[in-house]
C-alpha positions, 0 to 999 in steps of 0.5 A: 514483177511484183511491186515492192509493197506487194512483195513485203506483204507476202514475205515470210520471216521463215527461211526456206531450204532454197535460200540456204542453197543460194547462200551456199552456192554464192559462198562457193562463187565468192571462194572462187573469186578470192581464190583467183584473186589471191592465187598469185600471192603464193606464187610471187617468189617463182614468178619474180625469179622467172620473169626477173621482177621487182617488188613494186612490179609484183605489187602492181600485178597482185593489186593495181592491175586487178583493182583498176577495173574492179573498182572503176566498174564496181559502181556501174555494175552496182547500178546495173545490179539494181536494174537487171537480173542479178544472177545472170550478171554474176554468171557472166562475170564468173565465166570471164574471171575464171577464163582469164585466171586460167589464161594467166598460166600462158603469160610470158611477161609482166604485161601478159600477166598484167592484162590477164589480171585486169580481166580477172578484175573486170569479171570479179567486179560483177559479183559483190553488188549483185550477190549481196543484193540477191542475198538481202532478198532471200533472208530477213533483215534480222539475219543480214550481217550473219548471212553476209558474213557467211557469204564473206567466209568465201574470202578465207576459204578461197584464200586458204585453198589458193595458198594450200593448193597453189603452194603445193601445185606451184612447188610440184608442177610449177606456177603456171599449172596452178593457174591452169588447174585452179582457174578454169573450173569456175566456168562450170560453176557459172552454169549453176549460177545461171540456173538460180531463181531471181527473187522480187526486190525488197521483199524482206524489208519490213518498212519498204516505204522508207526506201521508195526513193531511188535518188542516188544522191542521198548515199552521199549525204550520210555522214555515217556512210562516209566514216564507214567507207574510210574506216573499212578502207583502212581496215582492208589495207591492213587485212589485204597486206597480210594476205599479199605480203604475208607469204613473202614475209615468212619466206624472206624473214623466216626462210620458209618454203613456198609449199610450207607457207602454202600449207600453213596459210591454208590451215590458218585461213580455215581455222582462223579466217572462216570462224572469224568472218562468220562469228563477226557477222553474228556478233555484230548483229547482236551489237546492232540490237543495242543501237543502229551504230552497233555494228561499226562499234563492234568492228572498231573493237576488232581493229584495236585487237589487231594492233598487238597481233600485228606487232607480235607478228612483225617482231617475234622470232618464235615460230609457234608464237608467230603462228598463234598470232597469225591465227588470231590476226586472220580471225580479227582482220576479217570480222568486218566483212559481214557488218560492213555490207549489212550497214550499207544495205540498211542505209541504201535500201532495196532500190540502191543496194547495188549502187551502194555496195559498188561505191563501198567496194570502190572506196575500200578496194582503191585504198585497201588494194590500189594504194596500200600494198604497192606502197609497201612494195615501193618501201621494200625496194627503197630499203633493199629488202631483197638483200636485207629481208629483216627490213620488211618488218618496217614497211609492214608497220603501215598495217597496225597504224591503219588499224588504229586509224580504222578504229577511230573512223569506225567509232565516229561512224557508229556515233553518226549512225546513232544520230541519223537513225534516232 
């Protein structure tokens, strides 16, 4: 393999067709990742009815079961991504999570679904560190947030497909068939990933000598990175709660059917979530030109913009206003995905990208998935939301509060980044 210094000498700023193919394929894989992760949310109502589960149990199935190994294995898989062939790691993980997503349809109890969700988390833990590292070696630094935002558009794409097809299949054939038909096809896509080319590490860096150190301890010395992780973890808590509890909120409070919610959520994800994610990456790269902390400053503004949208969503009874607020909230709630990963890569450098992303994913997901949604579920149970649905708007007030705190920490992170890079 070429050395880091050699690869930077021969690399061209021009982006070839194959790089775009890799980006397209990995975006599809990320869409499958989020489809299999979020499919269960649109199916909460029939699963709860058939298996007689509480809201806390639903939250444990939707988040905690998945997060346990998704977060714990993210760091070692990130380190593995720095030392092994990344496309093989992704292909193996895709095969594992697709298999167990499909097998969820055969589960007959809470613990059966819990085990399948755990294994989905194990498989999906391989993707983020390896895929984002791979893309940084296919595209120049100037496009980093934009490219990683395009890749991250797989989140609203996968979530939209999960809600749209999951709601339709679940309403027509039953919740089990939704897992069969949407989980197992990922096994075929794993073959295409296995056939990808593995590029030299660090070939896109203009100043590769700045990143020769592979000492992981320097990742914990960055104050900007600490504020970065806390700020985005809080942003993720709000965004994930919208995805996880949004369908139940509209079903319980506004009386919409699963099929209707699935259709509307799918359309809103595609019209709001995808453009918001991609444009967020592009805009943050523009803010980055003004200073090293530009990306975090941009996403701090995005977190502030989410607050009034959340308040409208929780308090309005006008269905048109609710849909409009939800559309813009989906767009604003996902603008941070590309910028967050791009800043981690800029700080970590090519030798520690996988580990850096693994630590970032651990922090964001343990708070955004592991703690936030189960807390909402527990509050729902304490307030007897099942018999008094209107109380659910109070448990979800945790989301605008999280956005406010997120904006504060991201602002601190932008200031710290300016000092560290000056």
